[in-house]
Structure formats: C-alpha cells, structure tokens
TORKOL-4160 file (C-alpha; in steps of 0.2 Angstrom, whole numbers, padded with zeros to 4 digits, m for minus):
298
<pt num="1" X="0604" Y="m0162" Z="0703"/>
<pt num="2" X="0592" Y="m0166" Z="0689"/>
<pt num="3" X="0604" Y="m0159" Z="0676"/>
<pt num="4" X="0618" Y="m0170" Z="0682"/>
<pt num="5" X="0607" Y="m0185" Z="0683"/>
<pt num="6" X="0602" Y="m0183" Z="0665"/>
<pt num="7" X="0620" Y="m0179" Z="0659"/>
<pt num="8" X="0616" Y="m0161" Z="0654"/>
<pt num="9" X="0626" Y="m0151" Z="0668"/>
<pt num="10" X="0641" Y="m0148" Z="0657"/>
<pt num="11" X="0630" Y="m0141" Z="0643"/>
<pt num="12" X="0625" Y="m0126" Z="0653"/>
<pt num="13" X="0633" Y="m0109" Z="0648"/>
<pt num="14" X="0646" Y="m0103" Z="0659"/>
<pt num="15" X="0637" Y="m0089" Z="0668"/>
<pt num="16" X="0622" Y="m0098" Z="0674"/>
<pt num="17" X="0633" Y="m0113" Z="0677"/>
<pt num="18" X="0642" Y="m0102" Z="0690"/>
<pt num="19" X="0626" Y="m0100" Z="0700"/>
<pt num="20" X="0623" Y="m0119" Z="0699"/>
<pt num="21" X="0640" Y="m0123" Z="0705"/>
<pt num="22" X="0638" Y="m0110" Z="0720"/>
<pt num="23" X="0621" Y="m0119" Z="0724"/>
<pt num="24" X="0630" Y="m0136" Z="0725"/>
<pt num="25" X="0644" Y="m0129" Z="0736"/>
<pt num="26" X="0630" Y="m0121" Z="0747"/>
<pt num="27" X="0620" Y="m0137" Z="0749"/>
<pt num="28" X="0635" Y="m0147" Z="0753"/>
<pt num="29" X="0640" Y="m0135" Z="0767"/>
<pt num="30" X="0622" Y="m0135" Z="0773"/>
<pt num="31" X="0621" Y="m0154" Z="0774"/>
<pt num="32" X="0638" Y="m0154" Z="0784"/>
<pt num="33" X="0630" Y="m0141" Z="0796"/>
<pt num="34" X="0615" Y="m0152" Z="0798"/>
<pt num="35" X="0626" Y="m0167" Z="0802"/>
<pt num="36" X="0636" Y="m0157" Z="0815"/>
<pt num="37" X="0620" Y="m0150" Z="0823"/>
<pt num="38" X="0612" Y="m0167" Z="0824"/>
<pt num="39" X="0628" Y="m0174" Z="0832"/>
<pt num="40" X="0625" Y="m0161" Z="0846"/>
<pt num="41" X="0607" Y="m0165" Z="0848"/>
<pt num="42" X="0612" Y="m0183" Z="0850"/>
<pt num="43" X="0625" Y="m0179" Z="0863"/>
<pt num="44" X="0612" Y="m0169" Z="0873"/>
<pt num="45" X="0599" Y="m0183" Z="0873"/>
<pt num="46" X="0610" Y="m0199" Z="0873"/>
<pt num="47" X="0608" Y="m0203" Z="0891"/>
<pt num="48" X="0589" Y="m0206" Z="0889"/>
<pt num="49" X="0593" Y="m0221" Z="0877"/>
<pt num="50" X="0578" Y="m0217" Z="0866"/>
<pt num="51" X="0579" Y="m0218" Z="0847"/>
<pt num="52" X="0582" Y="m0200" Z="0840"/>
<pt num="53" X="0569" Y="m0201" Z="0826"/>
<pt num="54" X="0571" Y="m0188" Z="0813"/>
<pt num="55" X="0557" Y="m0180" Z="0803"/>
<pt num="56" X="0555" Y="m0171" Z="0786"/>
<pt num="57" X="0571" Y="m0163" Z="0779"/>
<pt num="58" X="0583" Y="m0170" Z="0791"/>
<pt num="59" X="0576" Y="m0187" Z="0789"/>
<pt num="60" X="0577" Y="m0186" Z="0770"/>
<pt num="61" X="0595" Y="m0181" Z="0771"/>
<pt num="62" X="0600" Y="m0195" Z="0782"/>
<pt num="63" X="0589" Y="m0208" Z="0774"/>
<pt num="64" X="0597" Y="m0203" Z="0757"/>
<pt num="65" X="0580" Y="m0200" Z="0750"/>
<pt num="66" X="0579" Y="m0192" Z="0733"/>
<pt num="67" X="0568" Y="m0179" Z="0741"/>
<pt num="68" X="0584" Y="m0173" Z="0750"/>
<pt num="69" X="0593" Y="m0168" Z="0734"/>
<pt num="70" X="0596" Y="m0149" Z="0734"/>
<pt num="71" X="0583" Y="m0147" Z="0748"/>
<pt num="72" X="0585" Y="m0133" Z="0761"/>
<pt num="73" X="0576" Y="m0132" Z="0777"/>
<pt num="74" X="0576" Y="m0119" Z="0792"/>
<pt num="75" X="0574" Y="m0131" Z="0807"/>
<pt num="76" X="0577" Y="m0149" Z="0812"/>
<pt num="77" X="0562" Y="m0159" Z="0817"/>
<pt num="78" X="0563" Y="m0174" Z="0829"/>
<pt num="79" X="0550" Y="m0186" Z="0836"/>
<pt num="80" X="0551" Y="m0192" Z="0854"/>
<pt num="81" X="0539" Y="m0202" Z="0865"/>
<pt num="82" X="0527" Y="m0191" Z="0875"/>
<pt num="83" X="0532" Y="m0199" Z="0891"/>
<pt num="84" X="0550" Y="m0192" Z="0889"/>
<pt num="85" X="0545" Y="m0175" Z="0884"/>
<pt num="86" X="0548" Y="m0166" Z="0900"/>
<pt num="87" X="0565" Y="m0174" Z="0903"/>
<pt num="88" X="0570" Y="m0171" Z="0884"/>
<pt num="89" X="0565" Y="m0152" Z="0886"/>
<pt num="90" X="0574" Y="m0150" Z="0902"/>
<pt num="91" X="0590" Y="m0158" Z="0895"/>
<pt num="92" X="0589" Y="m0148" Z="0879"/>
<pt num="93" X="0588" Y="m0132" Z="0890"/>
<pt num="94" X="0605" Y="m0138" Z="0899"/>
<pt num="95" X="0613" Y="m0139" Z="0882"/>
<pt num="96" X="0607" Y="m0121" Z="0876"/>
<pt num="97" X="0591" Y="m0124" Z="0867"/>
<pt num="98" X="0578" Y="m0111" Z="0873"/>
<pt num="99" X="0560" Y="m0108" Z="0869"/>
<pt num="100" X="0556" Y="m0095" Z="0855"/>
<pt num="101" X="0539" Y="m0093" Z="0864"/>
<pt num="102" X="0540" Y="m0087" Z="0881"/>
<pt num="103" X="0523" Y="m0081" Z="0885"/>
<pt num="104" X="0514" Y="m0092" Z="0898"/>
<pt num="105" X="0497" Y="m0094" Z="0888"/>
<pt num="106" X="0506" Y="m0099" Z="0872"/>
<pt num="107" X="0518" Y="m0111" Z="0881"/>
<pt num="108" X="0503" Y="m0119" Z="0890"/>
<pt num="109" X="0494" Y="m0120" Z="0873"/>
<pt num="110" X="0508" Y="m0130" Z="0865"/>
<pt num="111" X="0511" Y="m0141" Z="0880"/>
<pt num="112" X="0492" Y="m0145" Z="0883"/>
<pt num="113" X="0485" Y="m0147" Z="0865"/>
<pt num="114" X="0498" Y="m0147" Z="0851"/>
<pt num="115" X="0509" Y="m0161" Z="0844"/>
<pt num="116" X="0525" Y="m0153" Z="0848"/>
<pt num="117" X="0534" Y="m0141" Z="0860"/>
<pt num="118" X="0536" Y="m0123" Z="0856"/>
<pt num="119" X="0550" Y="m0121" Z="0843"/>
<pt num="120" X="0567" Y="m0120" Z="0852"/>
<pt num="121" X="0582" Y="m0110" Z="0846"/>
<pt num="122" X="0600" Y="m0112" Z="0852"/>
<pt num="123" X="0606" Y="m0097" Z="0862"/>
<pt num="124" X="0624" Y="m0097" Z="0854"/>
<pt num="125" X="0622" Y="m0105" Z="0836"/>
<pt num="126" X="0604" Y="m0099" Z="0832"/>
<pt num="127" X="0599" Y="m0116" Z="0825"/>
<pt num="128" X="0580" Y="m0120" Z="0827"/>
<pt num="129" X="0574" Y="m0137" Z="0834"/>
<pt num="130" X="0556" Y="m0143" Z="0834"/>
<pt num="131" X="0552" Y="m0157" Z="0846"/>
<pt num="132" X="0537" Y="m0168" Z="0841"/>
<pt num="133" X="0528" Y="m0181" Z="0851"/>
<pt num="134" X="0515" Y="m0184" Z="0837"/>
<pt num="135" X="0513" Y="m0178" Z="0819"/>
<pt num="136" X="0495" Y="m0172" Z="0822"/>
<pt num="137" X="0488" Y="m0160" Z="0836"/>
<pt num="138" X="0479" Y="m0170" Z="0850"/>
<pt num="139" X="0464" Y="m0160" Z="0848"/>
<pt num="140" X="0461" Y="m0165" Z="0830"/>
<pt num="141" X="0448" Y="m0178" Z="0826"/>
<pt num="142" X="0461" Y="m0186" Z="0815"/>
<pt num="143" X="0474" Y="m0188" Z="0829"/>
<pt num="144" X="0483" Y="m0204" Z="0828"/>
<pt num="145" X="0491" Y="m0218" Z="0839"/>
<pt num="146" X="0509" Y="m0212" Z="0838"/>
<pt num="147" X="0515" Y="m0228" Z="0846"/>
<pt num="148" X="0512" Y="m0236" Z="0829"/>
<pt num="149" X="0524" Y="m0224" Z="0821"/>
<pt num="150" X="0537" Y="m0227" Z="0835"/>
<pt num="151" X="0536" Y="m0246" Z="0833"/>
<pt num="152" X="0539" Y="m0245" Z="0815"/>
<pt num="153" X="0553" Y="m0233" Z="0814"/>
<pt num="154" X="0569" Y="m0239" Z="0806"/>
<pt num="155" X="0587" Y="m0236" Z="0810"/>
<pt num="156" X="0597" Y="m0228" Z="0796"/>
<pt num="157" X="0612" Y="m0239" Z="0792"/>
<pt num="158" X="0629" Y="m0233" Z="0798"/>
<pt num="159" X="0621" Y="m0218" Z="0808"/>
<pt num="160" X="0615" Y="m0215" Z="0826"/>
<pt num="161" X="0598" Y="m0209" Z="0819"/>
<pt num="162" X="0581" Y="m0217" Z="0815"/>
<pt num="163" X="0567" Y="m0211" Z="0803"/>
<pt num="164" X="0549" Y="m0216" Z="0800"/>
<pt num="165" X="0545" Y="m0231" Z="0790"/>
<pt num="166" X="0543" Y="m0227" Z="0771"/>
<pt num="167" X="0524" Y="m0228" Z="0772"/>
<pt num="168" X="0524" Y="m0217" Z="0787"/>
<pt num="169" X="0536" Y="m0205" Z="0780"/>
<pt num="170" X="0524" Y="m0202" Z="0765"/>
<pt num="171" X="0509" Y="m0201" Z="0777"/>
<pt num="172" X="0517" Y="m0188" Z="0788"/>
<pt num="173" X="0522" Y="m0177" Z="0773"/>
<pt num="174" X="0504" Y="m0178" Z="0766"/>
<pt num="175" X="0497" Y="m0174" Z="0783"/>
<pt num="176" X="0508" Y="m0159" Z="0785"/>
<pt num="177" X="0504" Y="m0152" Z="0769"/>
<pt num="178" X="0485" Y="m0156" Z="0767"/>
<pt num="179" X="0479" Y="m0154" Z="0785"/>
<pt num="180" X="0489" Y="m0138" Z="0790"/>
<pt num="181" X="0486" Y="m0121" Z="0783"/>
<pt num="182" X="0503" Y="m0115" Z="0778"/>
<pt num="183" X="0507" Y="m0115" Z="0759"/>
<pt num="184" X="0523" Y="m0104" Z="0758"/>
<pt num="185" X="0532" Y="m0120" Z="0754"/>
<pt num="186" X="0517" Y="m0130" Z="0748"/>
<pt num="187" X="0524" Y="m0134" Z="0731"/>
<pt num="188" X="0540" Y="m0140" Z="0738"/>
<pt num="189" X="0531" Y="m0151" Z="0750"/>
<pt num="190" X="0521" Y="m0158" Z="0736"/>
<pt num="191" X="0537" Y="m0162" Z="0727"/>
<pt num="192" X="0544" Y="m0171" Z="0742"/>
<pt num="193" X="0529" Y="m0182" Z="0742"/>
<pt num="194" X="0531" Y="m0185" Z="0723"/>
<pt num="195" X="0549" Y="m0190" Z="0725"/>
<pt num="196" X="0546" Y="m0201" Z="0740"/>
<pt num="197" X="0532" Y="m0210" Z="0730"/>
<pt num="198" X="0543" Y="m0213" Z="0715"/>
<pt num="199" X="0558" Y="m0219" Z="0725"/>
<pt num="200" X="0549" Y="m0230" Z="0737"/>
<pt num="201" X="0538" Y="m0238" Z="0723"/>
<pt num="202" X="0554" Y="m0243" Z="0714"/>
<pt num="203" X="0562" Y="m0250" Z="0730"/>
<pt num="204" X="0548" Y="m0259" Z="0739"/>
<pt num="205" X="0536" Y="m0272" Z="0730"/>
<pt num="206" X="0518" Y="m0268" Z="0732"/>
<pt num="207" X="0522" Y="m0251" Z="0740"/>
<pt num="208" X="0506" Y="m0242" Z="0735"/>
<pt num="209" X="0495" Y="m0256" Z="0742"/>
<pt num="210" X="0505" Y="m0256" Z="0759"/>
<pt num="211" X="0503" Y="m0237" Z="0759"/>
<pt num="212" X="0484" Y="m0238" Z="0757"/>
<pt num="213" X="0483" Y="m0251" Z="0770"/>
<pt num="214" X="0494" Y="m0241" Z="0782"/>
<pt num="215" X="0483" Y="m0225" Z="0779"/>
<pt num="216" X="0468" Y="m0235" Z="0785"/>
<pt num="217" X="0477" Y="m0241" Z="0800"/>
<pt num="218" X="0481" Y="m0224" Z="0805"/>
<pt num="219" X="0465" Y="m0216" Z="0799"/>
<pt num="220" X="0475" Y="m0204" Z="0787"/>
<pt num="221" X="0465" Y="m0209" Z="0771"/>
<pt num="222" X="0460" Y="m0191" Z="0768"/>
<pt num="223" X="0477" Y="m0183" Z="0767"/>
<pt num="224" X="0483" Y="m0198" Z="0757"/>
<pt num="225" X="0469" Y="m0196" Z="0744"/>
<pt num="226" X="0474" Y="m0177" Z="0741"/>
<pt num="227" X="0493" Y="m0182" Z="0741"/>
<pt num="228" X="0490" Y="m0195" Z="0727"/>
<pt num="229" X="0478" Y="m0184" Z="0717"/>
<pt num="230" X="0488" Y="m0168" Z="0717"/>
<pt num="231" X="0505" Y="m0177" Z="0714"/>
<pt num="232" X="0497" Y="m0185" Z="0699"/>
<pt num="233" X="0488" Y="m0170" Z="0693"/>
<pt num="234" X="0502" Y="m0157" Z="0695"/>
<pt num="235" X="0518" Y="m0167" Z="0694"/>
<pt num="236" X="0512" Y="m0182" Z="0683"/>
<pt num="237" X="0518" Y="m0194" Z="0696"/>
<pt num="238" X="0516" Y="m0212" Z="0689"/>
<pt num="239" X="0503" Y="m0220" Z="0700"/>
<pt num="240" X="0494" Y="m0236" Z="0698"/>
<pt num="241" X="0475" Y="m0235" Z="0697"/>
<pt num="242" X="0471" Y="m0247" Z="0712"/>
<pt num="243" X="0478" Y="m0237" Z="0726"/>
<pt num="244" X="0469" Y="m0221" Z="0721"/>
<pt num="245" X="0453" Y="m0230" Z="0719"/>
<pt num="246" X="0455" Y="m0237" Z="0737"/>
<pt num="247" X="0457" Y="m0220" Z="0745"/>
<pt num="248" X="0446" Y="m0210" Z="0733"/>
<pt num="249" X="0430" Y="m0215" Z="0742"/>
<pt num="250" X="0438" Y="m0205" Z="0757"/>
<pt num="251" X="0436" Y="m0189" Z="0747"/>
<pt num="252" X="0422" Y="m0177" Z="0752"/>
<pt num="253" X="0409" Y="m0180" Z="0738"/>
<pt num="254" X="0408" Y="m0173" Z="0721"/>
<pt num="255" X="0403" Y="m0155" Z="0725"/>
<pt num="256" X="0416" Y="m0153" Z="0739"/>
<pt num="257" X="0430" Y="m0161" Z="0729"/>
<pt num="258" X="0427" Y="m0149" Z="0715"/>
<pt num="259" X="0428" Y="m0135" Z="0728"/>
<pt num="260" X="0444" Y="m0142" Z="0737"/>
<pt num="261" X="0452" Y="m0145" Z="0720"/>
<pt num="262" X="0448" Y="m0126" Z="0716"/>
<pt num="263" X="0457" Y="m0121" Z="0732"/>
<pt num="264" X="0472" Y="m0132" Z="0732"/>
<pt num="265" X="0476" Y="m0129" Z="0714"/>
<pt num="266" X="0478" Y="m0111" Z="0718"/>
<pt num="267" X="0486" Y="m0113" Z="0735"/>
<pt num="268" X="0499" Y="m0125" Z="0728"/>
<pt num="269" X="0506" Y="m0113" Z="0715"/>
<pt num="270" X="0524" Y="m0106" Z="0718"/>
<pt num="271" X="0524" Y="m0093" Z="0732"/>
<pt num="272" X="0529" Y="m0079" Z="0720"/>
<pt num="273" X="0518" Y="m0064" Z="0715"/>
<pt num="274" X="0520" Y="m0069" Z="0697"/>
<pt num="275" X="0511" Y="m0085" Z="0700"/>
<pt num="276" X="0496" Y="m0077" Z="0710"/>
<pt num="277" X="0479" Y="m0076" Z="0702"/>
<pt num="278" X="0463" Y="m0067" Z="0708"/>
<pt num="279" X="0459" Y="m0081" Z="0719"/>
<pt num="280" X="0476" Y="m0086" Z="0726"/>
<pt num="281" X="0475" Y="m0076" Z="0742"/>
<pt num="282" X="0457" Y="m0081" Z="0745"/>
<pt num="283" X="0461" Y="m0100" Z="0743"/>
<pt num="284" X="0475" Y="m0099" Z="0755"/>
<pt num="285" X="0465" Y="m0090" Z="0768"/>
<pt num="286" X="0450" Y="m0102" Z="0767"/>
<pt num="287" X="0463" Y="m0117" Z="0769"/>
<pt num="288" X="0471" Y="m0108" Z="0784"/>
<pt num="289" X="0453" Y="m0107" Z="0792"/>
<pt num="290" X="0450" Y="m0126" Z="0787"/>
<pt num="291" X="0466" Y="m0131" Z="0795"/>
<pt num="292" X="0461" Y="m0123" Z="0812"/>
<pt num="293" X="0444" Y="m0132" Z="0810"/>
<pt num="294" X="0452" Y="m0149" Z="0807"/>
<pt num="295" X="0465" Y="m0146" Z="0821"/>
<pt num="296" X="0454" Y="m0141" Z="0836"/>
<pt num="297" X="0436" Y="m0140" Z="0842"/>
<pt num="298" X="0425" Y="m0125" Z="0838"/>
C-alpha cells in the first residue's frame, strides 16, 4: 500500500512483486469475507434495534481508516450496551456462535468481572467474535463510563455499522495496547495508533486538543501519554508539543518513566527471535504482571 501510494510499486523486481500482488489479492478477499461475516452478525442482532458498533480492525476497515490498509485480524470485535448482553448472547447462540470457553468458573469470571463475553466461534464457519460491553475490565481502577462511548459513536455513511468517535477510537487502541499485557502484535497496534493520529489530525481541526480533553473526561490520560510518547519516539509521528505536555504530567514520575520506557521499548519490538534482546522476555513478563495488577484487585 505504501509503495503504491508513493508511486514505487511498478519499480519492484518481478519475483518480490509476485509476493506483493499475492498479498493484495489476499487482503481484498479477507475484506470481502469480513463484510460477509458482519452482514450475518447484523442479521442475527437486527431485531434488537441497537447500533452494531465495530471495534479495532473491523472498525478501521468500515470507517476507511488508513490503519485498515493491508491489516489482518483474527476476530471481529463489537460493542453492545451491557443491559442487552444476555439477549445478544442468546440470539448469537441461535445463529451458531458458541463459547470457546465452556468451563463454569471461567464463564462466570468473564460474565462477572471482564469487559467482554468469552470469545465465541461459529460452529460452521469457524469465525471468531468478541462481544464487548466496555473497553476496560470493570475491576480496573481505570474503568470508564461506557455510556459516553455509546453516545458519541458515529454511523459509517452508506453502511449498517457504527464506530467509535475518532478520539475514542484512539483512546481505545491506546488502552488496549498499554493497559493489557499481550505484545505479540504490539508493534502493529502502535502503528494503528500512529496512522489514526496522522489521519484524524489532518481531517479534524484541533484534533489533539480534543483528544487530550476526551482523555481527561474518560480518565484515560495514562494510556494516551504512553501512546503519544512511543508513537513519536518509535515511529516519528508528527505531534504538536502542547497535547504531549498536557498529558505528560500523568506519567509516573522521572524514575518510573525511565523504567517503563526500558520495558516498553523492548516489549514493542517486532515479535521475532531476530529482534529479541537479553531483556525482551523479562520486559514482556513484567508488563504482563502489570496488566493484571491494573486490571483487578490484589
């Protein structure tokens, strides 16, 4: 996509060009499959007349975000009001989506404490669906008022789907990356944020000021601080000074910030043995423990 955007695609030698052509065909077929799958999810839930709000990869695709270009994802994420959760789960069951997690303790854990239902897979098609009622676990001290996200969601023109408002889309991606402890796709998630910031700042006047204000409203200044800092440091994202200064005071203090910088700079390396250093495994393990500490009481 970047090569085409910059007029360099036809200059690639034939053999590597074959691989790129194959990748383009694959992503086009992938997006068609996602469209078809979403149509079936909409069919299953349309009787409830609630907005079908897409999250993460499916949202990027249908909102035509730059972050969607060439991006693959393994599951579809949707957001529904918590009051509709039981009805939604029952109806999805009628249409063939069943829980991956069948044990009683784990099911109760998801239903009682988490921000989503256990992952569901379709009995015939094998597709995976994550049904969220929040973007952060309810046991977390950073748990937010999801009603504000629902109220600000926007319908994608020409479709049956909704997505989070631009500021909320960035804050969700930042929270997912910097409050969770899984970094297999960490660098990809960081590039998502970088691409969203670049796109929205061009499309929306005063976007960074609005983003900083929204982070205060939702109490998500900490993940936004990390998102802005590492997008600028690792990906050279062009950010104005003022928004970073506004959220920088929500960092952890000089000593802790040095330590967190040490951890994230290693955890966000590409997930490949050639990129692992002596401290990579340690950094990812510490951040995994941190994620549990942030997500639930001791």
